[in-house]
mmCIF file of the N, C-alpha and C atoms, coordinates in Angstrom:
data_MODEL
# 
_entry.id   MODEL 
# 
loop_
_atom_site.group_PDB 
_atom_site.id 
_atom_site.type_symbol 
_atom_site.label_atom_id 
_atom_site.label_alt_id 
_atom_site.label_comp_id 
_atom_site.label_asym_id 
_atom_site.label_entity_id 
_atom_site.label_seq_id 
_atom_site.pdbx_PDB_ins_code 
_atom_site.Cartn_x 
_atom_site.Cartn_y 
_atom_site.Cartn_z 
_atom_site.occupancy 
_atom_site.B_iso_or_equiv 
_atom_site.pdbx_formal_charge 
_atom_site.auth_seq_id 
_atom_site.auth_comp_id 
_atom_site.auth_asym_id 
_atom_site.auth_atom_id 
_atom_site.pdbx_PDB_model_num 
ATOM 1   N N  . MET A 1 1  ? 154.008 56.604 -53.033 1.00 0.00 ? 1  MET A N  1 
ATOM 2   C CA . MET A 1 1  ? 155.323 56.008 -52.873 1.00 0.00 ? 1  MET A CA 1 
ATOM 3   C C  . MET A 1 1  ? 156.369 56.686 -53.766 1.00 0.00 ? 1  MET A C  1 
ATOM 4   N N  . PRO A 1 2  ? 156.095 56.979 -55.038 1.00 0.00 ? 2  PRO A N  1 
ATOM 5   C CA . PRO A 1 2  ? 157.120 57.633 -55.859 1.00 0.00 ? 2  PRO A CA 1 
ATOM 6   C C  . PRO A 1 2  ? 157.573 58.973 -55.270 1.00 0.00 ? 2  PRO A C  1 
ATOM 7   N N  . GLU A 1 3  ? 156.635 59.717 -54.654 1.00 0.00 ? 3  GLU A N  1 
ATOM 8   C CA . GLU A 1 3  ? 156.987 61.000 -54.052 1.00 0.00 ? 3  GLU A CA 1 
ATOM 9   C C  . GLU A 1 3  ? 157.941 60.806 -52.878 1.00 0.00 ? 3  GLU A C  1 
ATOM 10  N N  . VAL A 1 4  ? 157.683 59.794 -52.077 1.00 0.00 ? 4  VAL A N  1 
ATOM 11  C CA . VAL A 1 4  ? 158.548 59.506 -50.926 1.00 0.00 ? 4  VAL A CA 1 
ATOM 12  C C  . VAL A 1 4  ? 159.943 59.127 -51.409 1.00 0.00 ? 4  VAL A C  1 
ATOM 13  N N  . LEU A 1 5  ? 160.026 58.261 -52.396 1.00 0.00 ? 5  LEU A N  1 
ATOM 14  C CA . LEU A 1 5  ? 161.332 57.859 -52.923 1.00 0.00 ? 5  LEU A CA 1 
ATOM 15  C C  . LEU A 1 5  ? 162.065 59.047 -53.541 1.00 0.00 ? 5  LEU A C  1 
ATOM 16  N N  . GLY A 1 6  ? 161.311 59.979 -54.118 1.00 0.00 ? 6  GLY A N  1 
ATOM 17  C CA . GLY A 1 6  ? 161.915 61.167 -54.705 1.00 0.00 ? 6  GLY A CA 1 
ATOM 18  C C  . GLY A 1 6  ? 162.490 62.118 -53.670 1.00 0.00 ? 6  GLY A C  1 
ATOM 19  N N  . LEU A 1 7  ? 161.925 62.126 -52.476 1.00 0.00 ? 7  LEU A N  1 
ATOM 20  C CA . LEU A 1 7  ? 162.389 63.015 -51.409 1.00 0.00 ? 7  LEU A CA 1 
ATOM 21  C C  . LEU A 1 7  ? 163.457 62.382 -50.524 1.00 0.00 ? 7  LEU A C  1 
ATOM 22  N N  . ALA A 1 8  ? 163.455 61.073 -50.438 1.00 0.00 ? 8  ALA A N  1 
ATOM 23  C CA . ALA A 1 8  ? 164.340 60.370 -49.500 1.00 0.00 ? 8  ALA A CA 1 
ATOM 24  C C  . ALA A 1 8  ? 165.753 60.221 -50.056 1.00 0.00 ? 8  ALA A C  1 
ATOM 25  N N  . ASP A 1 9  ? 166.720 60.208 -49.149 1.00 0.00 ? 9  ASP A N  1 
ATOM 26  C CA . ASP A 1 9  ? 168.097 59.886 -49.517 1.00 0.00 ? 9  ASP A CA 1 
ATOM 27  C C  . ASP A 1 9  ? 168.351 58.393 -49.360 1.00 0.00 ? 9  ASP A C  1 
ATOM 28  N N  . ARG A 1 10 ? 167.775 57.828 -48.300 1.00 0.00 ? 10 ARG A N  1 
ATOM 29  C CA . ARG A 1 10 ? 168.006 56.428 -47.967 1.00 0.00 ? 10 ARG A CA 1 
ATOM 30  C C  . ARG A 1 10 ? 166.684 55.810 -47.536 1.00 0.00 ? 10 ARG A C  1 
ATOM 31  N N  . VAL A 1 11 ? 166.507 54.527 -47.858 1.00 0.00 ? 11 VAL A N  1 
ATOM 32  C CA . VAL A 1 11 ? 165.267 53.824 -47.532 1.00 0.00 ? 11 VAL A CA 1 
ATOM 33  C C  . VAL A 1 11 ? 165.595 52.592 -46.694 1.00 0.00 ? 11 VAL A C  1 
ATOM 34  N N  . LEU A 1 12 ? 164.868 52.436 -45.594 1.00 0.00 ? 12 LEU A N  1 
ATOM 35  C CA . LEU A 1 12 ? 164.913 51.213 -44.797 1.00 0.00 ? 12 LEU A CA 1 
ATOM 36  C C  . LEU A 1 12 ? 163.569 50.541 -44.968 1.00 0.00 ? 12 LEU A C  1 
ATOM 37  N N  . VAL A 1 13 ? 163.580 49.310 -45.427 1.00 0.00 ? 13 VAL A N  1 
ATOM 38  C CA . VAL A 1 13 ? 162.344 48.565 -45.637 1.00 0.00 ? 13 VAL A CA 1 
ATOM 39  C C  . VAL A 1 13 ? 162.152 47.635 -44.447 1.00 0.00 ? 13 VAL A C  1 
ATOM 40  N N  . LEU A 1 14 ? 160.980 47.721 -43.814 1.00 0.00 ? 14 LEU A N  1 
ATOM 41  C CA . LEU A 1 14 ? 160.657 46.897 -42.656 1.00 0.00 ? 14 LEU A CA 1 
ATOM 42  C C  . LEU A 1 14 ? 159.634 45.848 -43.026 1.00 0.00 ? 14 LEU A C  1 
ATOM 43  N N  . ARG A 1 15 ? 159.777 44.692 -42.413 1.00 0.00 ? 15 ARG A N  1 
ATOM 44  C CA . ARG A 1 15 ? 158.780 43.633 -42.540 1.00 0.00 ? 15 ARG A CA 1 
ATOM 45  C C  . ARG A 1 15 ? 158.641 42.999 -41.173 1.00 0.00 ? 15 ARG A C  1 
ATOM 46  N N  . GLU A 1 16 ? 157.436 42.994 -40.650 1.00 0.00 ? 16 GLU A N  1 
ATOM 47  C CA . GLU A 1 16 ? 157.146 42.424 -39.341 1.00 0.00 ? 16 GLU A CA 1 
ATOM 48  C C  . GLU A 1 16 ? 158.096 42.963 -38.277 1.00 0.00 ? 16 GLU A C  1 
ATOM 49  N N  . GLY A 1 17 ? 158.366 44.265 -38.338 1.00 0.00 ? 17 GLY A N  1 
ATOM 50  C CA . GLY A 1 17 ? 159.186 44.923 -37.335 1.00 0.00 ? 17 GLY A CA 1 
ATOM 51  C C  . GLY A 1 17 ? 160.682 44.756 -37.488 1.00 0.00 ? 17 GLY A C  1 
ATOM 52  N N  . ARG A 1 18 ? 161.123 44.136 -38.569 1.00 0.00 ? 18 ARG A N  1 
ATOM 53  C CA . ARG A 1 18 ? 162.556 43.929 -38.800 1.00 0.00 ? 18 ARG A CA 1 
ATOM 54  C C  . ARG A 1 18 ? 162.983 44.612 -40.091 1.00 0.00 ? 18 ARG A C  1 
ATOM 55  N N  . VAL A 1 19 ? 164.201 45.154 -40.079 1.00 0.00 ? 19 VAL A N  1 
ATOM 56  C CA . VAL A 1 19 ? 164.759 45.748 -41.293 1.00 0.00 ? 19 VAL A CA 1 
ATOM 57  C C  . VAL A 1 19 ? 165.126 44.616 -42.237 1.00 0.00 ? 19 VAL A C  1 
ATOM 58  N N  . VAL A 1 20 ? 164.532 44.631 -43.431 1.00 0.00 ? 20 VAL A N  1 
ATOM 59  C CA . VAL A 1 20 ? 164.834 43.591 -44.415 1.00 0.00 ? 20 VAL A CA 1 
ATOM 60  C C  . VAL A 1 20 ? 165.737 44.102 -45.532 1.00 0.00 ? 20 VAL A C  1 
ATOM 61  N N  . HIS A 1 21 ? 165.847 45.437 -45.642 1.00 0.00 ? 21 HIS A N  1 
ATOM 62  C CA . HIS A 1 21 ? 166.711 45.993 -46.686 1.00 0.00 ? 21 HIS A CA 1 
ATOM 63  C C  . HIS A 1 21 ? 166.952 47.462 -46.390 1.00 0.00 ? 21 HIS A C  1 
ATOM 64  N N  . THR A 1 22 ? 168.136 47.926 -46.693 1.00 0.00 ? 22 THR A N  1 
ATOM 65  C CA . THR A 1 22 ? 168.459 49.345 -46.632 1.00 0.00 ? 22 THR A CA 1 
ATOM 66  C C  . THR A 1 22 ? 169.295 49.685 -47.858 1.00 0.00 ? 22 THR A C  1 
ATOM 67  N N  . ALA A 1 23 ? 168.963 50.810 -48.494 1.00 0.00 ? 23 ALA A N  1 
ATOM 68  C CA . ALA A 1 23 ? 169.655 51.188 -49.725 1.00 0.00 ? 23 ALA A CA 1 
ATOM 69  C C  . ALA A 1 23 ? 169.406 52.662 -50.016 1.00 0.00 ? 23 ALA A C  1 
ATOM 70  N N  . PRO A 1 24 ? 170.266 53.262 -50.835 1.00 0.00 ? 24 PRO A N  1 
ATOM 71  C CA . PRO A 1 24 ? 169.968 54.613 -51.302 1.00 0.00 ? 24 PRO A CA 1 
ATOM 72  C C  . PRO A 1 24 ? 168.649 54.600 -52.080 1.00 0.00 ? 24 PRO A C  1 
ATOM 73  N N  . ALA A 1 25 ? 167.840 55.622 -51.898 1.00 0.00 ? 25 ALA A N  1 
ATOM 74  C CA . ALA A 1 25 ? 166.523 55.676 -52.539 1.00 0.00 ? 25 ALA A CA 1 
ATOM 75  C C  . ALA A 1 25 ? 166.629 55.597 -54.060 1.00 0.00 ? 25 ALA A C  1 
ATOM 76  N N  . ARG A 1 26 ? 167.693 56.125 -54.617 1.00 0.00 ? 26 ARG A N  1 
ATOM 77  C CA . ARG A 1 26 ? 167.839 56.120 -56.086 1.00 0.00 ? 26 ARG A CA 1 
ATOM 78  C C  . ARG A 1 26 ? 167.983 54.710 -56.653 1.00 0.00 ? 26 ARG A C  1 
ATOM 79  N N  . GLU A 1 27 ? 168.314 53.732 -55.801 1.00 0.00 ? 27 GLU A N  1 
ATOM 80  C CA . GLU A 1 27 ? 168.479 52.346 -56.254 1.00 0.00 ? 27 GLU A CA 1 
ATOM 81  C C  . GLU A 1 27 ? 167.184 51.540 -56.200 1.00 0.00 ? 27 GLU A C  1 
ATOM 82  N N  . LEU A 1 28 ? 166.109 52.135 -55.677 1.00 0.00 ? 28 LEU A N  1 
ATOM 83  C CA . LEU A 1 28 ? 164.856 51.401 -55.498 1.00 0.00 ? 28 LEU A CA 1 
ATOM 84  C C  . LEU A 1 28 ? 163.721 52.064 -56.262 1.00 0.00 ? 28 LEU A C  1 
ATOM 85  N N  . ASP A 1 29 ? 162.757 51.254 -56.668 1.00 0.00 ? 29 ASP A N  1 
ATOM 86  C CA . ASP A 1 29 ? 161.500 51.795 -57.169 1.00 0.00 ? 29 ASP A CA 1 
ATOM 87  C C  . ASP A 1 29 ? 160.385 51.202 -56.314 1.00 0.00 ? 29 ASP A C  1 
ATOM 88  N N  . GLU A 1 30 ? 159.163 51.680 -56.514 1.00 0.00 ? 30 GLU A N  1 
ATOM 89  C CA . GLU A 1 30 ? 158.094 51.241 -55.619 1.00 0.00 ? 30 GLU A CA 1 
ATOM 90  C C  . GLU A 1 30 ? 157.825 49.743 -55.722 1.00 0.00 ? 30 GLU A C  1 
ATOM 91  N N  . HIS A 1 31 ? 158.031 49.148 -56.885 1.00 0.00 ? 31 HIS A N  1 
ATOM 92  C CA . HIS A 1 31 ? 157.813 47.708 -57.033 1.00 0.00 ? 31 HIS A CA 1 
ATOM 93  C C  . HIS A 1 31 ? 158.833 46.915 -56.214 1.00 0.00 ? 31 HIS A C  1 
ATOM 94  N N  . ARG A 1 32 ? 160.084 47.354 -56.235 1.00 0.00 ? 32 ARG A N  1 
ATOM 95  C CA . ARG A 1 32 ? 161.130 46.667 -55.466 1.00 0.00 ? 32 ARG A CA 1 
ATOM 96  C C  . ARG A 1 32 ? 160.859 46.789 -53.964 1.00 0.00 ? 32 ARG A C  1 
ATOM 97  N N  . VAL A 1 33 ? 160.448 47.973 -53.518 1.00 0.00 ? 33 VAL A N  1 
ATOM 98  C CA . VAL A 1 33 ? 160.138 48.167 -52.099 1.00 0.00 ? 33 VAL A CA 1 
ATOM 99  C C  . VAL A 1 33 ? 159.010 47.234 -51.682 1.00 0.00 ? 33 VAL A C  1 
ATOM 100 N N  . LEU A 1 34 ? 157.956 47.171 -52.469 1.00 0.00 ? 34 LEU A N  1 
ATOM 101 C CA . LEU A 1 34 ? 156.829 46.299 -52.127 1.00 0.00 ? 34 LEU A CA 1 
ATOM 102 C C  . LEU A 1 34 ? 157.235 44.828 -52.147 1.00 0.00 ? 34 LEU A C  1 
ATOM 103 N N  . ASP A 1 35 ? 158.070 44.430 -53.104 1.00 0.00 ? 35 ASP A N  1 
ATOM 104 C CA . ASP A 1 35 ? 158.578 43.049 -53.120 1.00 0.00 ? 35 ASP A CA 1 
ATOM 105 C C  . ASP A 1 35 ? 159.339 42.742 -51.833 1.00 0.00 ? 35 ASP A C  1 
ATOM 106 N N  . LEU A 1 36 ? 160.169 43.672 -51.391 1.00 0.00 ? 36 LEU A N  1 
ATOM 107 C CA . LEU A 1 36 ? 160.944 43.468 -50.168 1.00 0.00 ? 36 LEU A CA 1 
ATOM 108 C C  . LEU A 1 36 ? 160.051 43.391 -48.940 1.00 0.00 ? 36 LEU A C  1 
ATOM 109 N N  . VAL A 1 37 ? 159.021 44.210 -48.889 1.00 0.00 ? 37 VAL A N  1 
ATOM 110 C CA . VAL A 1 37 ? 158.088 44.187 -47.755 1.00 0.00 ? 37 VAL A CA 1 
ATOM 111 C C  . VAL A 1 37 ? 157.367 42.848 -47.702 1.00 0.00 ? 37 VAL A C  1 
ATOM 112 N N  . MET A 1 38 ? 156.969 42.339 -48.851 1.00 0.00 ? 38 MET A N  1 
ATOM 113 C CA . MET A 1 38 ? 156.179 41.112 -48.891 1.00 0.00 ? 38 MET A CA 1 
ATOM 114 C C  . MET A 1 38 ? 157.025 39.847 -48.753 1.00 0.00 ? 38 MET A C  1 
ATOM 115 N N  . GLU A 1 39 ? 158.264 39.857 -49.238 1.00 0.00 ? 39 GLU A N  1 
ATOM 116 C CA . GLU A 1 39 ? 159.042 38.624 -49.317 1.00 0.00 ? 39 GLU A CA 1 
ATOM 117 C C  . GLU A 1 39 ? 160.425 38.704 -48.705 1.00 0.00 ? 39 GLU A C  1 
ATOM 118 N N  . GLY A 1 40 ? 160.844 39.842 -48.210 1.00 0.00 ? 40 GLY A N  1 
ATOM 119 C CA . GLY A 1 40 ? 162.218 40.015 -47.755 1.00 0.00 ? 40 GLY A CA 1 
ATOM 120 C C  . GLY A 1 40 ? 162.559 39.226 -46.513 1.00 0.00 ? 40 GLY A C  1 
ATOM 121 N N  . SER A 1 41 ? 163.839 38.972 -46.334 1.00 0.00 ? 41 SER A N  1 
ATOM 122 C CA . SER A 1 41 ? 164.350 38.395 -45.095 1.00 0.00 ? 41 SER A CA 1 
ATOM 123 C C  . SER A 1 41 ? 165.342 39.401 -44.523 1.00 0.00 ? 41 SER A C  1 
ATOM 124 N N  . PRO A 1 42 ? 165.607 39.378 -43.228 1.00 0.00 ? 42 PRO A N  1 
ATOM 125 C CA . PRO A 1 42 ? 166.517 40.358 -42.639 1.00 0.00 ? 42 PRO A CA 1 
ATOM 126 C C  . PRO A 1 42 ? 167.866 40.351 -43.335 1.00 0.00 ? 42 PRO A C  1 
ATOM 127 N N  . GLN A 1 43 ? 168.433 41.549 -43.553 1.00 0.00 ? 43 GLN A N  1 
ATOM 128 C CA . GLN A 1 43 ? 169.728 41.661 -44.207 1.00 0.00 ? 43 GLN A CA 1 
ATOM 129 C C  . GLN A 1 43 ? 170.781 40.929 -43.418 1.00 0.00 ? 43 GLN A C  1 
ATOM 130 N N  . GLY A 1 44 ? 171.596 40.185 -44.127 1.00 0.00 ? 44 GLY A N  1 
ATOM 131 C CA . GLY A 1 44 ? 172.680 39.477 -43.491 1.00 0.00 ? 44 GLY A CA 1 
ATOM 132 C C  . GLY A 1 44 ? 172.233 38.268 -42.688 1.00 0.00 ? 44 GLY A C  1 
ATOM 133 N N  . GLY A 1 45 ? 170.962 37.951 -42.750 1.00 0.00 ? 45 GLY A N  1 
ATOM 134 C CA . GLY A 1 45 ? 170.457 36.836 -41.964 1.00 0.00 ? 45 GLY A CA 1 
ATOM 135 C C  . GLY A 1 45 ? 169.771 35.820 -42.838 1.00 0.00 ? 45 GLY A C  1 
ATOM 136 N N  . SER A 1 46 ? 169.288 34.803 -42.207 1.00 0.00 ? 46 SER A N  1 
ATOM 137 C CA . SER A 1 46 ? 168.553 33.769 -42.916 1.00 0.00 ? 46 SER A CA 1 
ATOM 138 C C  . SER A 1 46 ? 167.076 34.120 -42.895 1.00 0.00 ? 46 SER A C  1 
ATOM 139 N N  . PRO A 1 47 ? 166.261 33.457 -43.700 1.00 0.00 ? 47 PRO A N  1 
ATOM 140 C CA . PRO A 1 47 ? 164.826 33.726 -43.657 1.00 0.00 ? 47 PRO A CA 1 
ATOM 141 C C  . PRO A 1 47 ? 164.297 33.562 -42.241 1.00 0.00 ? 47 PRO A C  1 
ATOM 142 N N  . MET A 1 48 ? 163.285 34.313 -41.925 1.00 0.00 ? 48 MET A N  1 
ATOM 143 C CA . MET A 1 48 ? 162.738 34.299 -40.572 1.00 0.00 ? 48 MET A CA 1 
ATOM 144 C C  . MET A 1 48 ? 162.233 32.924 -40.186 1.00 0.00 ? 48 MET A C  1 
ATOM 145 N N  . GLU A 1 49 ? 162.633 32.501 -39.022 1.00 0.00 ? 49 GLU A N  1 
ATOM 146 C CA . GLU A 1 49 ? 162.211 31.203 -38.518 1.00 0.00 ? 49 GLU A CA 1 
ATOM 147 C C  . GLU A 1 49 ? 160.961 31.375 -37.678 1.00 0.00 ? 49 GLU A C  1 
ATOM 148 N N  . GLY A 1 50 ? 160.165 30.348 -37.616 1.00 0.00 ? 50 GLY A N  1 
ATOM 149 C CA . GLY A 1 50 ? 158.988 30.372 -36.769 1.00 0.00 ? 50 GLY A CA 1 
ATOM 150 C C  . GLY A 1 50 ? 157.780 31.036 -37.381 1.00 0.00 ? 50 GLY A C  1 
ATOM 151 N N  . ILE A 1 51 ? 157.904 31.486 -38.619 1.00 0.00 ? 51 ILE A N  1 
ATOM 152 C CA . ILE A 1 51 ? 156.772 32.103 -39.296 1.00 0.00 ? 51 ILE A CA 1 
ATOM 153 C C  . ILE A 1 51 ? 156.274 31.111 -40.330 1.00 0.00 ? 51 ILE A C  1 
ATOM 154 N N  . PRO A 1 52 ? 155.035 30.638 -40.187 1.00 0.00 ? 52 PRO A N  1 
ATOM 155 C CA . PRO A 1 52 ? 154.532 29.639 -41.132 1.00 0.00 ? 52 PRO A CA 1 
ATOM 156 C C  . PRO A 1 52 ? 154.407 30.204 -42.545 1.00 0.00 ? 52 PRO A C  1 
ATOM 157 N N  . ALA A 1 53 ? 154.712 29.372 -43.521 1.00 0.00 ? 53 ALA A N  1 
ATOM 158 C CA . ALA A 1 53 ? 154.549 29.765 -44.919 1.00 0.00 ? 53 ALA A CA 1 
ATOM 159 C C  . ALA A 1 53 ? 153.074 29.865 -45.243 1.00 0.00 ? 53 ALA A C  1 
ATOM 160 N N  . SER A 1 54 ? 152.759 30.781 -46.127 1.00 0.00 ? 54 SER A N  1 
ATOM 161 C CA . SER A 1 54 ? 151.349 30.930 -46.507 1.00 0.00 ? 54 SER A CA 1 
ATOM 162 C C  . SER A 1 54 ? 151.083 30.364 -47.877 1.00 0.00 ? 54 SER A C  1 
# 
């Protein structure tokens, strides 16, 4: 992951097929990306409906 962030200009983080975050790669680290993948909600939207909490 650090190598990918080092090469990328921009990162789009997906969760369950939806974009949950987009940002310049320099603003993210691998921990933030993983947090967004695991807990993110779509940008500009509300938390995903219809998905049971675990």
